[in-house]
N, C-alpha and C positions, 0 to 999 in steps of 0.2 A: 492025560491033560484035558481040561475042559476047552472046547473050541469057541463057545460063545457064552455070554452072560447077559443078565437083565438087571437094570437099575430102575426102580420105580420112584418117581418124583412125588413128593408130598410136602409136609409142613416143616421139615427140618431146615436148618440154615443152608443157604445156597452152596457154600463151599464144601459141605459134607458130601453132596452129590458129585461135585467136581472131583473131590479126593477119591470117592468110591470108584468112579469111572477110571481115573488115572491108575489106581491100585490094581484094578482088573487087568488093564493093559500091561502093567509092570509085572504081573504074575504070569504072563504068557498067554493070556486070552487073545484070540485073533479078532473077535467081533464082540461089541457091546451094544445092546439095544437099550435105549433110554425111553421109558414109557411114562405117559402122564394122561390125566383126564381133566376136563373142565378148566378151572382157573389156573391150573398148574402147567398148562401147555406152554405158555410163554417161558416159564422157568426151565422146562425141558429143552427148549430151543437154545436158551442162554447157556445152559450147562454144556450142551454139545459144542457150541461155538467157542466157549472159553477153553474147553479141553483141546479142541482142534488148533486154536490160534495161539494159546499161551503155554500149554503143558506138554502135549504130545504132538510134535510137529509132523510125524510121518503117518498120521491117522487121516483117513479120507471118509467123506460122507458116502455111505454105502446104499442108503435108501431111506425114504420117508413114507410112512403109511398113515393115512388119516381115516377115521371112521366115526361113527356115533353109536352109542349103546342106549337102549331104551329100558327104563326101570319103571316099576309101579310105585307111585308115591303112597304115603300113608292115607291120603284122602281119596285114593282110588284113581287118580289121574295118572297119565303116562308122562314120564320125564325123559327127555333126550339129553345125553351128555356126550360131548365131543371127546375123541381120544386121538392121541398121536403116538407113533413109534418112530424114533430116530435111530438109525443103525449106523454106527461108526465101525470101520474096519482098518486093521493094521496090516501092511504088506508083509 
């Protein structure tokens, strides 16, 4: 049995991510980490809150990690993109 799982947030409809996290918990996973970068950070937070408050009542916030990644742009400049990891855990 898998102990933890990762859901990456992107362009898909919001409820696809909520459903994905809920399905992970229903399949027996104890921890799910929701990861996002840049403009999708707020969506990751919303997914975590909807899962906790509406779908899986016995899930607790286990941790939040924030960071930034640096990339080389095509024009040679450095670009910094913020990242977040929200970890939810089931008892």
